[in-house]
All heavy atoms as TSV, in Angstrom:
chain	resi	resn	atom	element	x	y	z
A	1	MET	N	N	16.765	-5.862	-8.646
A	1	MET	CA	C	17.847	-5.862	-9.580
A	1	MET	C	C	19.189	-5.854	-8.834
A	1	MET	O	O	20.117	-6.550	-9.241
A	1	MET	CB	C	17.748	-4.658	-10.506
A	1	MET	CG	C	18.841	-4.601	-11.511
A	1	MET	SD	S	18.648	-3.162	-12.537
A	1	MET	CE	C	19.064	-3.813	-14.096
A	2	VAL	N	N	19.290	-5.074	-7.771
A	2	VAL	CA	C	20.531	-5.010	-7.006
A	2	VAL	C	C	20.875	-6.378	-6.431
A	2	VAL	O	O	22.036	-6.808	-6.473
A	2	VAL	CB	C	20.445	-3.936	-5.899
A	2	VAL	CG1	C	21.662	-3.983	-4.997
A	2	VAL	CG2	C	20.289	-2.557	-6.518
A	3	ALA	N	N	19.894	-7.087	-5.915
A	3	ALA	CA	C	20.133	-8.417	-5.351
A	3	ALA	C	C	20.652	-9.378	-6.424
A	3	ALA	O	O	21.547	-10.181	-6.156
A	3	ALA	CB	C	18.856	-8.964	-4.722
A	4	ALA	N	N	20.118	-9.290	-7.617
A	4	ALA	CA	C	20.571	-10.151	-8.709
A	4	ALA	C	C	22.016	-9.834	-9.087
A	4	ALA	O	O	22.814	-10.748	-9.358
A	4	ALA	CB	C	19.665	-9.994	-9.922
A	5	ILE	N	N	22.379	-8.564	-9.088
A	5	ILE	CA	C	23.748	-8.165	-9.407
A	5	ILE	C	C	24.706	-8.671	-8.337
A	5	ILE	O	O	25.774	-9.210	-8.648
A	5	ILE	CB	C	23.846	-6.634	-9.555
A	5	ILE	CG1	C	23.084	-6.197	-10.813
A	5	ILE	CG2	C	25.305	-6.176	-9.600
A	5	ILE	CD1	C	22.872	-4.712	-10.928
A	6	ILE	N	N	24.339	-8.535	-7.075
A	6	ILE	CA	C	25.182	-9.014	-5.983
A	6	ILE	C	C	25.338	-10.525	-6.070
A	6	ILE	O	O	26.436	-11.059	-5.878
A	6	ILE	CB	C	24.623	-8.569	-4.620
A	6	ILE	CG1	C	24.748	-7.050	-4.487
A	6	ILE	CG2	C	25.354	-9.275	-3.481
A	6	ILE	CD1	C	24.036	-6.471	-3.279
A	7	LEU	N	N	24.265	-11.239	-6.378
A	7	LEU	CA	C	24.340	-12.685	-6.530
A	7	LEU	C	C	25.297	-13.054	-7.658
A	7	LEU	O	O	26.169	-13.904	-7.496
A	7	LEU	CB	C	22.959	-13.288	-6.792
A	7	LEU	CG	C	22.960	-14.784	-7.109
A	7	LEU	CD1	C	23.495	-15.578	-5.930
A	7	LEU	CD2	C	21.566	-15.245	-7.492
A	8	TRP	N	N	25.137	-12.423	-8.820
A	8	TRP	CA	C	26.019	-12.722	-9.939
A	8	TRP	C	C	27.474	-12.420	-9.577
A	8	TRP	O	O	28.371	-13.211	-9.858
A	8	TRP	CB	C	25.629	-11.945	-11.189
A	8	TRP	CG	C	26.719	-12.004	-12.218
A	8	TRP	CD1	C	27.517	-10.992	-12.625
A	8	TRP	CD2	C	27.163	-13.166	-12.926
A	8	TRP	NE1	N	28.428	-11.444	-13.557
A	8	TRP	CE2	C	28.228	-12.776	-13.748
A	8	TRP	CE3	C	26.764	-14.499	-12.938
A	8	TRP	CZ2	C	28.901	-13.664	-14.582
A	8	TRP	CZ3	C	27.433	-15.388	-13.767
A	8	TRP	CH2	C	28.481	-14.963	-14.580
A	9	ASN	N	N	27.732	-11.275	-8.964
A	9	ASN	CA	C	29.092	-10.920	-8.591
A	9	ASN	C	C	29.672	-11.919	-7.603
A	9	ASN	O	O	30.858	-12.258	-7.679
A	9	ASN	CB	C	29.144	-9.511	-8.003
A	9	ASN	CG	C	28.984	-8.433	-9.057
A	9	ASN	OD1	O	29.088	-8.689	-10.243
A	9	ASN	ND2	N	28.725	-7.221	-8.617
A	10	THR	N	N	28.860	-12.415	-6.687
A	10	THR	CA	C	29.319	-13.415	-5.717
A	10	THR	C	C	29.715	-14.707	-6.422
A	10	THR	O	O	30.779	-15.278	-6.163
A	10	THR	CB	C	28.231	-13.695	-4.667
A	10	THR	OG1	O	27.913	-12.461	-3.995
A	10	THR	CG2	C	28.684	-14.714	-3.648
A	11	VAL	N	N	28.875	-15.168	-7.335
A	11	VAL	CA	C	29.167	-16.392	-8.088
A	11	VAL	C	C	30.425	-16.200	-8.928
A	11	VAL	O	O	31.314	-17.052	-8.956
A	11	VAL	CB	C	27.968	-16.783	-8.976
A	11	VAL	CG1	C	28.330	-17.896	-9.940
A	11	VAL	CG2	C	26.788	-17.186	-8.108
A	12	TYR	N	N	30.535	-15.059	-9.603
A	12	TYR	CA	C	31.682	-14.783	-10.454
A	12	TYR	C	C	32.966	-14.716	-9.631
A	12	TYR	O	O	33.986	-15.279	-10.018
A	12	TYR	CB	C	31.456	-13.479	-11.211
A	12	TYR	CG	C	32.569	-13.152	-12.171
A	12	TYR	CD1	C	32.650	-13.771	-13.407
A	12	TYR	CD2	C	33.541	-12.221	-11.834
A	12	TYR	CE1	C	33.673	-13.484	-14.287
A	12	TYR	CE2	C	34.576	-11.921	-12.708
A	12	TYR	CZ	C	34.636	-12.553	-13.926
A	12	TYR	OH	O	35.646	-12.270	-14.788
A	13	LEU	N	N	32.929	-14.012	-8.493
A	13	LEU	CA	C	34.107	-13.917	-7.631
A	13	LEU	C	C	34.524	-15.288	-7.112
A	13	LEU	O	O	35.712	-15.599	-7.052
A	13	LEU	CB	C	33.841	-12.973	-6.455
A	13	LEU	CG	C	33.834	-11.483	-6.773
A	13	LEU	CD1	C	33.361	-10.676	-5.563
A	13	LEU	CD2	C	35.216	-11.022	-7.200
A	14	GLU	N	N	33.546	-16.096	-6.735
A	14	GLU	CA	C	33.846	-17.437	-6.237
A	14	GLU	C	C	34.574	-18.258	-7.310
A	14	GLU	O	O	35.575	-18.935	-7.021
A	14	GLU	CB	C	32.566	-18.139	-5.816
A	14	GLU	CG	C	32.785	-19.531	-5.268
A	14	GLU	CD	C	31.486	-20.212	-4.859
A	14	GLU	OE1	O	30.420	-19.865	-5.414
A	14	GLU	OE2	O	31.552	-21.085	-3.993
A	15	ARG	N	N	34.107	-18.185	-8.536
A	15	ARG	CA	C	34.749	-18.926	-9.630
A	15	ARG	C	C	36.143	-18.380	-9.926
A	15	ARG	O	O	37.074	-19.150	-10.180
A	15	ARG	CB	C	33.882	-18.868	-10.882
A	15	ARG	CG	C	32.608	-19.663	-10.751
A	15	ARG	CD	C	31.761	-19.539	-11.990
A	15	ARG	NE	N	30.497	-20.232	-11.820
A	15	ARG	CZ	C	29.521	-20.202	-12.704
A	15	ARG	NH1	N	29.658	-19.519	-13.825
A	15	ARG	NH2	N	28.402	-20.848	-12.474
A	16	ALA	N	N	36.286	-17.074	-9.910
A	16	ALA	CA	C	37.588	-16.466	-10.180
A	16	ALA	C	C	38.594	-16.830	-9.094
A	16	ALA	O	O	39.749	-17.149	-9.391
A	16	ALA	CB	C	37.442	-14.955	-10.290
A	17	ILE	N	N	38.166	-16.802	-7.842
A	17	ILE	CA	C	39.039	-17.154	-6.721
A	17	ILE	C	C	39.460	-18.612	-6.823
A	17	ILE	O	O	40.632	-18.950	-6.639
A	17	ILE	CB	C	38.344	-16.855	-5.378
A	17	ILE	CG1	C	38.214	-15.354	-5.193
A	17	ILE	CG2	C	39.096	-17.486	-4.213
A	17	ILE	CD1	C	37.246	-14.952	-4.091
A	18	ALA	N	N	38.527	-19.487	-7.131
A	18	ALA	CA	C	38.844	-20.907	-7.272
A	18	ALA	C	C	39.848	-21.131	-8.406
A	18	ALA	O	O	40.774	-21.931	-8.270
A	18	ALA	CB	C	37.573	-21.716	-7.520
A	19	ALA	N	N	39.683	-20.425	-9.503
A	19	ALA	CA	C	40.610	-20.563	-10.631
A	19	ALA	C	C	42.006	-20.090	-10.253
A	19	ALA	O	O	43.003	-20.749	-10.573
A	19	ALA	CB	C	40.091	-19.779	-11.837
A	20	LEU	N	N	42.091	-18.959	-9.575
A	20	LEU	CA	C	43.399	-18.444	-9.156
A	20	LEU	C	C	44.081	-19.401	-8.192
A	20	LEU	O	O	45.270	-19.691	-8.321
A	20	LEU	CB	C	43.250	-17.062	-8.530
A	20	LEU	CG	C	42.881	-15.934	-9.490
A	20	LEU	CD1	C	42.548	-14.662	-8.714
A	20	LEU	CD2	C	43.998	-15.678	-10.474
A	21	LYS	N	N	43.321	-19.894	-7.221
A	21	LYS	CA	C	43.887	-20.844	-6.261
A	21	LYS	C	C	44.291	-22.133	-6.964
A	21	LYS	O	O	45.290	-22.756	-6.606
A	21	LYS	CB	C	42.905	-21.126	-5.134
A	21	LYS	CG	C	42.783	-19.976	-4.163
A	21	LYS	CD	C	41.881	-20.325	-2.990
A	21	LYS	CE	C	41.854	-19.204	-1.972
A	21	LYS	NZ	N	41.051	-19.551	-0.793
A	22	GLY	N	N	43.536	-22.539	-7.968
A	22	GLY	CA	C	43.855	-23.732	-8.737
A	22	GLY	C	C	45.174	-23.609	-9.488
A	22	GLY	O	O	45.835	-24.599	-9.761
A	23	HIS	N	N	45.540	-22.375	-9.810
A	23	HIS	CA	C	46.808	-22.122	-10.493
A	23	HIS	C	C	47.927	-21.824	-9.493
A	23	HIS	O	O	49.025	-21.440	-9.894
A	23	HIS	CB	C	46.676	-20.957	-11.464
A	23	HIS	CG	C	45.842	-21.269	-12.662
A	23	HIS	ND1	N	46.200	-22.218	-13.600
A	23	HIS	CD2	C	44.655	-20.764	-13.079
A	23	HIS	CE1	C	45.276	-22.276	-14.539
A	23	HIS	NE2	N	44.318	-21.405	-14.248
A	24	GLY	N	N	47.611	-21.965	-8.206
A	24	GLY	CA	C	48.626	-21.758	-7.177
A	24	GLY	C	C	48.928	-20.311	-6.865
A	24	GLY	O	O	49.967	-20.001	-6.294
A	25	ILE	N	N	48.029	-19.419	-7.232
A	25	ILE	CA	C	48.242	-18.001	-6.978
A	25	ILE	C	C	47.678	-17.665	-5.596
A	25	ILE	O	O	46.504	-17.890	-5.318
A	25	ILE	CB	C	47.562	-17.139	-8.060
A	25	ILE	CG1	C	48.162	-17.471	-9.423
A	25	ILE	CG2	C	47.692	-15.665	-7.742
A	25	ILE	CD1	C	47.454	-16.834	-10.585
A	26	ALA	N	N	48.530	-17.121	-4.731
A	26	ALA	CA	C	48.126	-16.760	-3.375
A	26	ALA	C	C	47.415	-15.411	-3.401
A	26	ALA	O	O	47.988	-14.401	-3.802
A	26	ALA	CB	C	49.334	-16.698	-2.456
A	27	ILE	N	N	46.156	-15.395	-2.973
A	27	ILE	CA	C	45.377	-14.156	-3.006
A	27	ILE	C	C	44.690	-13.877	-1.676
A	27	ILE	O	O	43.834	-13.003	-1.599
A	27	ILE	CB	C	44.324	-14.201	-4.127
A	27	ILE	CG1	C	43.394	-15.389	-3.924
A	27	ILE	CG2	C	44.960	-14.235	-5.485
A	27	ILE	CD1	C	42.164	-15.345	-4.786
A	28	ASP	N	N	45.073	-14.599	-0.636
A	28	ASP	CA	C	44.375	-14.480	0.638
A	28	ASP	C	C	44.327	-13.048	1.170
A	28	ASP	O	O	43.300	-12.603	1.665
A	28	ASP	CB	C	44.996	-15.413	1.673
A	28	ASP	CG	C	44.783	-16.872	1.319
A	28	ASP	OD1	O	43.774	-17.181	0.658
A	28	ASP	OD2	O	45.624	-17.700	1.697
A	29	GLU	N	N	45.411	-12.304	1.057
A	29	GLU	CA	C	45.418	-10.920	1.546
A	29	GLU	C	C	44.502	-10.036	0.711
A	29	GLU	O	O	43.862	-9.124	1.234
A	29	GLU	CB	C	46.832	-10.371	1.547
A	29	GLU	CG	C	47.711	-10.998	2.608
A	29	GLU	CD	C	49.088	-10.375	2.655
A	29	GLU	OE1	O	49.227	-9.194	2.273
A	29	GLU	OE2	O	50.016	-11.078	3.072
A	30	ALA	N	N	44.414	-10.285	-0.563
A	30	ALA	CA	C	43.574	-9.473	-1.450
A	30	ALA	C	C	42.086	-9.717	-1.192
A	30	ALA	O	O	41.258	-8.835	-1.452
A	30	ALA	CB	C	43.907	-9.764	-2.901
A	31	LEU	N	N	41.722	-10.890	-0.698
A	31	LEU	CA	C	40.310	-11.216	-0.489
A	31	LEU	C	C	39.640	-10.266	0.493
A	31	LEU	O	O	38.438	-10.011	0.390
A	31	LEU	CB	C	40.169	-12.658	0.002
A	31	LEU	CG	C	40.524	-13.737	-1.004
A	31	LEU	CD1	C	40.373	-15.118	-0.372
A	31	LEU	CD2	C	39.678	-13.626	-2.249
A	32	ALA	N	N	40.392	-9.720	1.424
A	32	ALA	CA	C	39.817	-8.783	2.394
A	32	ALA	C	C	39.328	-7.500	1.726
A	32	ALA	O	O	38.510	-6.777	2.290
A	32	ALA	CB	C	40.849	-8.444	3.457
A	33	HIS	N	N	39.781	-7.237	0.519
A	33	HIS	CA	C	39.426	-6.002	-0.176
A	33	HIS	C	C	38.376	-6.210	-1.267
A	33	HIS	O	O	38.033	-5.261	-1.966
A	33	HIS	CB	C	40.681	-5.380	-0.787
A	33	HIS	CG	C	41.745	-5.118	0.225
A	33	HIS	ND1	N	41.703	-4.052	1.093
A	33	HIS	CD2	C	42.861	-5.818	0.546
A	33	HIS	CE1	C	42.753	-4.093	1.889
A	33	HIS	NE2	N	43.477	-5.155	1.575
A	34	LEU	N	N	37.866	-7.421	-1.404
A	34	LEU	CA	C	36.863	-7.717	-2.425
A	34	LEU	C	C	35.460	-7.653	-1.848
A	34	LEU	O	O	35.237	-7.990	-0.685
A	34	LEU	CB	C	37.085	-9.117	-3.011
A	34	LEU	CG	C	38.348	-9.315	-3.826
A	34	LEU	CD1	C	38.436	-10.760	-4.284
A	34	LEU	CD2	C	38.373	-8.387	-5.011
A	35	SER	N	N	34.528	-7.242	-2.662
A	35	SER	CA	C	33.131	-7.201	-2.253
A	35	SER	C	C	32.244	-7.420	-3.471
A	35	SER	O	O	32.479	-6.838	-4.529
A	35	SER	CB	C	32.800	-5.849	-1.620
A	35	SER	OG	O	31.414	-5.738	-1.397
A	36	PRO	N	N	31.202	-8.230	-3.325
A	36	PRO	CA	C	30.286	-8.436	-4.457
A	36	PRO	C	C	29.278	-7.303	-4.618
A	36	PRO	O	O	28.451	-7.332	-5.508
A	36	PRO	CB	C	29.575	-9.743	-4.075
A	36	PRO	CG	C	29.568	-9.721	-2.583
A	36	PRO	CD	C	30.888	-9.087	-2.194
A	37	ILE	N	N	29.376	-6.296	-3.769
A	37	ILE	CA	C	28.375	-5.226	-3.790
A	37	ILE	C	C	28.632	-4.215	-4.907
A	37	ILE	O	O	27.711	-3.600	-5.404
A	37	ILE	CB	C	28.299	-4.542	-2.414
A	37	ILE	CG1	C	27.831	-5.568	-1.383
A	37	ILE	CG2	C	27.383	-3.342	-2.420
A	37	ILE	CD1	C	27.791	-5.081	0.032
A	38	GLY	N	N	29.889	-4.052	-5.313
A	38	GLY	CA	C	30.192	-3.086	-6.360
A	38	GLY	C	C	29.517	-3.440	-7.680
A	38	GLY	O	O	29.460	-4.591	-8.066
A	39	TRP	N	N	29.010	-2.446	-8.352
A	39	TRP	CA	C	28.351	-2.723	-9.632
A	39	TRP	C	C	28.519	-1.577	-10.616
A	39	TRP	O	O	27.673	-1.310	-11.463
A	39	TRP	CB	C	26.895	-3.106	-9.443
A	39	TRP	CG	C	26.037	-2.125	-8.708
A	39	TRP	CD1	C	26.253	-1.577	-7.474
A	39	TRP	CD2	C	24.802	-1.584	-9.155
A	39	TRP	NE1	N	25.247	-0.738	-7.140
A	39	TRP	CE2	C	24.319	-0.728	-8.152
A	39	TRP	CE3	C	24.057	-1.754	-10.293
A	39	TRP	CZ2	C	23.128	-0.017	-8.273
A	39	TRP	CZ3	C	22.866	-1.059	-10.413
A	39	TRP	CH2	C	22.415	-0.214	-9.399
A	40	GLU	N	N	29.680	-0.931	-10.542
A	40	GLU	CA	C	29.979	0.145	-11.477
A	40	GLU	C	C	30.053	-0.357	-12.922
A	40	GLU	O	O	29.798	0.387	-13.851
A	40	GLU	CB	C	31.309	0.818	-11.118
A	40	GLU	CG	C	31.305	1.548	-9.795
A	40	GLU	CD	C	31.554	0.626	-8.599
A	40	GLU	OE1	O	32.010	-0.521	-8.772
A	40	GLU	OE2	O	31.260	1.051	-7.477
A	41	HIS	N	N	30.383	-1.641	-13.093
A	41	HIS	CA	C	30.533	-2.225	-14.416
A	41	HIS	C	C	29.191	-2.583	-15.058
A	41	HIS	O	O	29.143	-2.918	-16.222
A	41	HIS	CB	C	31.404	-3.477	-14.334
A	41	HIS	CG	C	30.835	-4.524	-13.430
A	41	HIS	ND1	N	30.859	-4.397	-12.057
A	41	HIS	CD2	C	30.218	-5.701	-13.681
A	41	HIS	CE1	C	30.277	-5.465	-11.527
A	41	HIS	NE2	N	29.879	-6.263	-12.491
A	42	VAL	N	N	28.109	-2.469	-14.314
A	42	VAL	CA	C	26.779	-2.815	-14.834
A	42	VAL	C	C	26.112	-1.564	-15.389
A	42	VAL	O	O	26.092	-0.524	-14.741
A	42	VAL	CB	C	25.904	-3.425	-13.715
A	42	VAL	CG1	C	24.512	-3.710	-14.223
A	42	VAL	CG2	C	26.565	-4.670	-13.154
A	43	GLN	N	N	25.578	-1.675	-16.579
A	43	GLN	CA	C	24.907	-0.550	-17.214
A	43	GLN	C	C	23.461	-0.961	-17.529
A	43	GLN	O	O	23.174	-1.452	-18.632
A	43	GLN	CB	C	25.660	-0.150	-18.474
A	43	GLN	CG	C	27.070	0.282	-18.177
A	43	GLN	CD	C	27.861	0.560	-19.446
A	43	GLN	OE1	O	27.349	0.464	-20.555
A	43	GLN	NE2	N	29.113	0.909	-19.274
A	44	PRO	N	N	22.561	-0.767	-16.588
A	44	PRO	CA	C	21.186	-1.255	-16.773
A	44	PRO	C	C	20.403	-0.556	-17.881
A	44	PRO	O	O	19.388	-1.050	-18.327
A	44	PRO	CB	C	20.533	-0.995	-15.415
A	44	PRO	CG	C	21.357	0.046	-14.776
A	44	PRO	CD	C	22.748	-0.103	-15.313
A	45	ASP	N	N	20.891	0.582	-18.351
A	45	ASP	CA	C	20.143	1.298	-19.392
A	45	ASP	C	C	20.484	0.801	-20.797
A	45	ASP	O	O	19.984	1.315	-21.776
A	45	ASP	CB	C	20.409	2.793	-19.296
A	45	ASP	CG	C	21.893	3.161	-19.411
A	45	ASP	OD1	O	22.741	2.290	-19.135
A	45	ASP	OD2	O	22.183	4.310	-19.780
A	46	ARG	N	N	21.313	-0.232	-20.885
A	46	ARG	CA	C	21.667	-0.767	-22.217
A	46	ARG	C	C	20.963	-2.055	-22.480
A	46	ARG	O	O	20.595	-2.807	-21.734
A	46	ARG	CB	C	23.151	-0.983	-22.316
A	46	ARG	CG	C	23.853	0.337	-22.357
A	46	ARG	CD	C	25.316	0.137	-22.623
A	46	ARG	NE	N	25.909	1.460	-22.641
A	46	ARG	CZ	C	27.069	1.708	-23.159
A	46	ARG	NH1	N	27.769	0.751	-23.681
A	46	ARG	NH2	N	27.559	2.904	-23.127
């Protein structure tokens, strides 16, 4: 389950980053602080 969450977060982050860059928003410095490992937003008991 953890691997699936990390995969989803990686795909989601990639799409979000591409969208921001597509709008000309500079986020290069912020990327160093992102990680697909976090999963506090996932509630597996629901």
